[in-house]
VEXDREN-2710 file (C-alpha; in Angstrom, 1 decimal):
% VEXDREN-2710
k/r/px/py/pz
1/UNK/93.8/118.6/109.1
2/UNK/96.1/121.6/108.7
3/UNK/97.0/121.3/112.3
4/UNK/97.9/117.8/111.9
5/UNK/100.1/118.0/108.6
6/UNK/102.2/120.9/110.6
7/UNK/103.1/118.5/113.6
8/UNK/104.0/116.1/110.7
9/UNK/106.2/118.5/108.8
10/UNK/107.8/119.8/111.6
11/UNK/108.5/116.6/113.0
12/UNK/109.9/115.4/109.7
13/UNK/112.1/118.4/108.7
14/UNK/113.7/118.3/111.9
15/UNK/114.9/115.1/112.1
16/UNK/115.9/115.5/108.4
17/UNK/118.4/118.3/109.2
18/UNK/119.4/117.1/112.4
19/UNK/120.5/113.6/111.2
20/UNK/123.8/115.0/109.4
21/UNK/124.7/117.0/112.6
22/UNK/123.9/113.4/115.1
23/UNK/126.0/112.0/112.4
24/UNK/129.1/113.8/113.1
25/UNK/128.6/113.6/117.0
26/UNK/128.4/110.0/116.8
27/UNK/131.8/109.9/114.9
28/UNK/133.5/112.0/117.9
29/UNK/132.0/110.1/120.4
30/UNK/133.0/106.8/118.6
31/UNK/129.4/105.3/119.0
32/UNK/129.8/103.1/115.7
33/UNK/128.4/100.1/115.0
34/UNK/131.1/97.8/113.5
35/UNK/130.4/95.1/111.5
36/UNK/130.4/91.2/112.7
37/UNK/129.3/87.6/111.3
38/UNK/126.0/88.7/112.9
39/UNK/125.4/92.0/111.2
40/UNK/124.9/92.8/107.4
41/UNK/126.7/96.2/106.7
42/UNK/130.2/95.7/105.5
43/UNK/131.6/99.2/107.2
44/UNK/131.4/101.5/110.1
45/UNK/128.3/103.2/110.6
46/UNK/127.7/105.9/113.1
47/UNK/124.8/104.6/115.6
48/UNK/123.2/107.4/117.2
49/UNK/120.0/108.3/115.2
50/UNK/117.6/107.9/117.9
51/UNK/118.4/111.4/119.5
52/UNK/117.6/113.1/115.3
53/UNK/114.3/110.9/115.9
54/UNK/113.5/112.5/119.5
55/UNK/114.1/115.6/118.9
56/UNK/112.0/116.1/116.0
57/UNK/109.3/114.2/117.5
58/UNK/109.6/116.5/120.5
59/UNK/109.7/119.5/118.4
60/UNK/106.7/118.7/116.3
61/UNK/104.4/117.8/119.9
62/UNK/106.3/121.1/122.0
63/UNK/104.5/123.4/118.9
64/UNK/101.4/121.6/118.8
65/UNK/100.8/122.3/122.5
66/UNK/102.0/126.0/122.3
67/UNK/100.1/126.7/118.6
68/UNK/97.1/124.4/119.4
69/UNK/96.9/124.0/123.2
70/UNK/96.9/120.1/122.9
71/UNK/98.4/119.6/126.3
72/UNK/97.2/117.0/128.5
73/UNK/98.7/115.2/131.8
74/UNK/98.8/111.8/129.7
75/UNK/100.8/113.9/127.1
76/UNK/103.0/115.1/129.5
77/UNK/103.3/111.3/131.0
78/UNK/104.1/110.2/127.5
79/UNK/106.8/112.7/126.8
80/UNK/108.5/112.2/130.2
81/UNK/108.3/108.2/130.0
82/UNK/109.7/108.3/126.1
83/UNK/112.5/110.9/127.3
84/UNK/113.0/108.1/130.3
85/UNK/113.5/105.6/127.4
86/UNK/115.5/107.7/125.0
87/UNK/118.3/108.6/127.8
88/UNK/118.4/104.8/128.5
89/UNK/118.7/104.2/124.4
90/UNK/121.7/106.9/124.4
91/UNK/123.5/105.2/127.3
92/UNK/123.1/101.7/126.0
93/UNK/124.5/103.0/122.5
94/UNK/127.5/104.5/124.6
95/UNK/128.0/101.8/127.0
96/UNK/126.3/98.6/126.4
97/UNK/124.1/98.2/129.0
98/UNK/123.1/94.8/130.0
99/UNK/119.3/93.4/129.6
100/UNK/118.6/93.3/133.0
101/UNK/119.2/97.2/133.2
102/UNK/117.5/97.9/130.2
103/UNK/114.7/95.9/131.4
104/UNK/114.2/97.7/134.8
105/UNK/115.0/101.0/132.9
106/UNK/111.4/100.0/130.4
107/UNK/109.3/98.9/133.1
108/UNK/110.2/102.4/135.1
109/UNK/109.2/104.4/132.3
110/UNK/106.1/102.3/131.8
111/UNK/105.0/103.1/135.3
112/UNK/105.4/106.7/134.5
113/UNK/102.7/106.6/132.2
114/UNK/100.6/104.9/134.6
115/UNK/101.5/108.0/137.1
116/UNK/100.2/110.1/134.4
117/UNK/96.8/108.2/133.7
118/UNK/97.8/106.4/130.6
119/UNK/96.4/103.1/131.5
120/UNK/94.8/100.0/129.7
121/UNK/91.3/100.2/131.5
122/UNK/89.1/98.4/129.1
123/UNK/89.1/96.8/125.8
124/UNK/87.1/95.8/123.3
125/UNK/85.7/92.6/122.8
126/UNK/85.8/91.1/119.3
127/UNK/82.6/89.5/120.1
128/UNK/80.7/92.6/121.4
129/UNK/80.8/94.5/124.5
130/UNK/83.7/95.9/126.6
131/UNK/86.1/94.0/129.1
132/UNK/87.0/95.9/131.8
133/UNK/90.5/94.7/133.1
134/UNK/89.8/96.1/136.8
135/UNK/93.1/95.6/138.6
136/UNK/95.3/94.1/135.8
137/UNK/95.0/97.6/134.6
138/UNK/98.6/98.4/135.7
139/UNK/100.5/95.5/135.3
140/UNK/98.9/95.2/132.0
141/UNK/99.6/98.4/130.4
142/UNK/103.4/98.2/131.7
143/UNK/103.5/94.3/130.1
144/UNK/102.2/95.9/126.9
145/UNK/104.4/99.0/126.7
146/UNK/107.5/97.2/127.4
147/UNK/106.4/94.1/124.8
148/UNK/106.0/97.5/122.4
149/UNK/109.4/98.6/123.1
150/UNK/111.5/95.3/122.7
151/UNK/109.4/94.7/119.3
152/UNK/110.5/97.5/117.6
153/UNK/114.3/97.1/119.2
154/UNK/114.3/93.3/117.9
155/UNK/113.1/94.0/114.5
156/UNK/115.6/96.6/113.9
157/UNK/118.1/94.7/111.5
158/UNK/118.2/95.9/108.6
159/UNK/118.6/99.4/106.8
160/UNK/115.6/101.7/107.2
161/UNK/113.4/98.5/108.5
162/UNK/112.7/99.7/112.4
163/UNK/111.7/103.7/110.8
164/UNK/109.9/102.2/108.3
165/UNK/107.8/99.9/109.9
166/UNK/106.9/102.1/113.1
167/UNK/106.1/104.8/110.5
168/UNK/103.3/102.5/109.0
169/UNK/102.1/101.0/112.2
170/UNK/101.8/104.7/113.4
171/UNK/99.9/105.7/110.5
172/UNK/97.5/103.2/110.9
173/UNK/97.1/104.3/114.5
174/UNK/96.7/107.9/113.3
175/UNK/93.6/107.0/111.2
176/UNK/92.0/104.4/114.3
177/UNK/92.7/107.5/116.8
178/UNK/91.3/109.8/114.4
179/UNK/88.2/107.3/113.8
180/UNK/87.3/107.0/117.4
181/UNK/87.3/110.9/118.2
182/UNK/91.2/110.3/120.1
183/UNK/92.4/113.7/118.4
184/UNK/95.3/114.2/120.8
185/UNK/96.8/110.7/120.7
186/UNK/96.6/111.6/116.9
187/UNK/98.6/114.3/117.0
188/UNK/101.5/112.1/119.0
189/UNK/101.2/109.3/116.0
190/UNK/101.8/112.2/113.8
191/UNK/104.9/113.5/115.3
192/UNK/106.2/110.1/115.6
193/UNK/105.5/109.7/111.7
194/UNK/107.2/112.7/110.8
195/UNK/110.3/112.1/112.8
196/UNK/110.6/108.7/111.7
197/UNK/110.2/109.2/107.9
198/UNK/112.8/112.4/108.2
199/UNK/115.3/109.6/109.8
200/UNK/114.3/107.4/107.2
201/UNK/116.1/109.3/104.1
202/UNK/119.2/108.6/106.1
203/UNK/118.5/105.6/107.2
204/UNK/117.4/103.5/104.0
205/UNK/119.7/101.3/102.1
206/UNK/122.3/101.8/102.0
207/UNK/122.0/103.5/105.4
208/UNK/124.6/106.2/106.7
209/UNK/123.6/106.2/110.4
210/UNK/121.7/103.8/112.4
211/UNK/119.0/105.2/114.8
212/UNK/120.6/102.5/117.7
213/UNK/118.5/101.0/120.9
214/UNK/117.9/105.3/121.8
215/UNK/115.7/105.4/118.2
216/UNK/114.6/101.5/118.3
217/UNK/113.1/101.4/122.1
218/UNK/112.0/105.1/121.7
219/UNK/109.6/104.2/118.4
220/UNK/108.2/101.1/120.3
221/UNK/107.7/103.0/123.7
222/UNK/105.5/105.6/121.5
223/UNK/103.8/103.1/119.8
224/UNK/102.7/101.0/122.9
225/UNK/101.6/104.2/124.7
226/UNK/99.8/105.6/121.7
227/UNK/97.8/102.0/121.5
228/UNK/97.3/102.0/125.4
229/UNK/96.3/105.7/125.5
230/UNK/94.0/105.8/122.4
231/UNK/93.2/102.9/120.3
232/UNK/93.0/100.3/123.1
233/UNK/90.3/102.8/125.2
234/UNK/88.2/103.1/122.1
235/UNK/84.5/101.7/122.5
236/UNK/84.8/100.1/119.1
237/UNK/84.2/96.4/119.2
238/UNK/87.6/95.4/117.2
239/UNK/90.0/97.8/119.5
240/UNK/91.9/95.0/121.2
241/UNK/92.6/93.5/117.3
242/UNK/93.5/96.8/116.0
243/UNK/96.8/97.0/117.3
244/UNK/97.7/93.7/117.4
245/UNK/96.9/93.5/113.8
246/UNK/99.2/96.6/112.9
247/UNK/101.9/95.3/115.0
248/UNK/101.6/92.1/113.6
249/UNK/104.9/91.5/112.0
250/UNK/106.9/92.6/115.0
251/UNK/104.8/90.9/117.0
252/UNK/105.2/87.5/115.0
253/UNK/108.9/87.9/115.0
254/UNK/109.1/88.6/118.8
255/UNK/106.8/85.6/119.5
256/UNK/109.2/83.2/117.2
257/UNK/112.5/84.9/118.5
258/UNK/111.4/83.8/121.9
259/UNK/110.6/80.3/121.4
260/UNK/113.2/79.6/119.1
261/UNK/115.7/80.5/122.1
262/UNK/113.8/78.7/124.8
263/UNK/113.9/75.5/122.3
264/UNK/117.9/76.3/122.0
265/UNK/118.3/77.1/125.8
266/UNK/119.7/80.1/125.1
267/UNK/118.8/83.5/127.0
268/UNK/115.7/85.1/125.3
269/UNK/117.9/88.2/125.2
270/UNK/120.9/86.7/122.9
271/UNK/120.9/87.9/119.1
272/UNK/120.7/85.3/116.3
273/UNK/120.3/85.6/112.7
274/UNK/116.9/84.0/112.3
275/UNK/114.4/86.9/112.3
276/UNK/112.3/87.2/109.3
277/UNK/114.5/90.0/107.6
278/UNK/117.6/87.2/107.7
279/UNK/115.3/84.4/106.3
280/UNK/114.4/86.8/103.2
281/UNK/118.0/87.6/102.6
282/UNK/118.4/83.7/102.7
283/UNK/115.8/83.0/100.4
284/UNK/117.8/85.4/98.0
285/UNK/116.3/88.4/98.4
286/UNK/118.2/91.9/98.3
287/UNK/118.3/94.1/101.2
288/UNK/116.2/96.5/99.7
289/UNK/113.6/94.1/98.2
290/UNK/113.7/92.2/101.8
291/UNK/112.6/95.6/103.5
292/UNK/110.2/96.4/100.8
293/UNK/108.5/93.3/101.3
294/UNK/108.0/93.8/104.9
295/UNK/106.7/97.2/104.5
296/UNK/104.1/95.9/102.1
297/UNK/103.1/92.9/104.9
298/UNK/102.8/95.7/107.5
299/UNK/100.6/97.7/105.0
300/UNK/98.3/94.7/104.3
301/UNK/97.8/94.1/108.1
302/UNK/97.3/97.9/109.0
303/UNK/94.9/98.4/106.3
304/UNK/93.1/95.0/107.0
305/UNK/92.9/96.3/110.6
306/UNK/91.5/99.7/109.9
307/UNK/88.4/97.6/107.8
308/UNK/87.6/95.5/110.4
309/UNK/85.5/98.6/112.3
310/UNK/83.3/98.8/109.2
311/UNK/83.2/94.9/108.6
312/UNK/80.4/92.7/109.7
313/UNK/81.1/89.9/112.4
314/UNK/81.5/87.3/109.3
315/UNK/83.9/89.6/107.4
316/UNK/85.7/90.1/110.3
317/UNK/86.2/86.6/111.0
318/UNK/86.9/85.8/107.3
319/UNK/89.4/88.6/107.1
320/UNK/91.4/87.7/110.2
321/UNK/91.5/83.8/108.9
322/UNK/92.5/84.9/105.7
323/UNK/95.5/87.2/106.9
324/UNK/96.5/84.6/109.6
325/UNK/96.5/81.8/106.8
326/UNK/98.6/84.1/104.3
327/UNK/101.0/84.8/106.8
328/UNK/101.5/81.1/108.3
329/UNK/102.2/80.3/104.5
330/UNK/104.4/83.1/104.2
331/UNK/106.4/82.3/107.3
332/UNK/106.5/78.6/106.4
333/UNK/108.3/79.2/103.3
334/UNK/110.7/81.7/104.6
335/UNK/111.5/78.4/107.3
336/UNK/110.8/80.7/110.4
337/UNK/109.4/77.2/111.6
338/UNK/112.3/75.5/111.1
339/UNK/113.8/75.8/114.5
340/UNK/111.4/73.0/115.4
341/UNK/113.5/70.6/114.0
342/UNK/116.6/71.4/115.4
END
């Protein structure tokens, strides 16, 4: 466990110390997020924090490779694919790329994972046994990772939200990987947690810097890679449900956003102010309260997902139904289904 904590602290300290320097660089390059009718901040904020997250993550993994001999072809693929996504995000933060270009870049980075052996080859059947995805392995992996990349990007709408949600998800995935003997995946998860939390010290409300697409897409890509390489390949019966429940809030928010925009006949990539965090603000919760409520929701789903491995089939069904019901009524309270009435 000492090795794991070392990787975590390297990521945390690195990103924490690098972030102030990144702020200065962002201001010099004029990579600044200005307030508008869709934003919730009132003054220009530098938006290149993903650089600090990426460097912290990379330093943690490099030291793990050097000191603890954790190199593998799959790890190299995750680092290379993550670097492509990070560079794509930096360019987008500076130049504002079109959704089409970003989508092509995300697919390309996901194919890099596949080339290095990171593939979803089979998944656990919640009702017992395994499902071999066969020829669907490559497209399923690409779709899965691209979806995760965009889910974190979409939920990045309040100070500390994406970094906190990603840290909670990565922590749950760390435990899931550790439980199933996927130790190299556990190292990746801890490097991500450390770098995200180190940045979170500067990003929690009131934020002095935003992570930008370079941070949110990178976090989502690594989370997708972790599940594809680790948790989804587990022989645990509930390996399919675990990542879906851990990422339940971003998944739910993304699905509603897609349905909402299709209903209104606008591009799926067009931003709006109807996400979960926006609805909580509309209900009168403060910025910090909104973020903490979503944190709690994510923690509840994550701990429940981890508990599934130790539950009987009847208990699994009860847990899943109870959480689904609670989430539905909470979403109803927030008015997340009001788009159907428009």
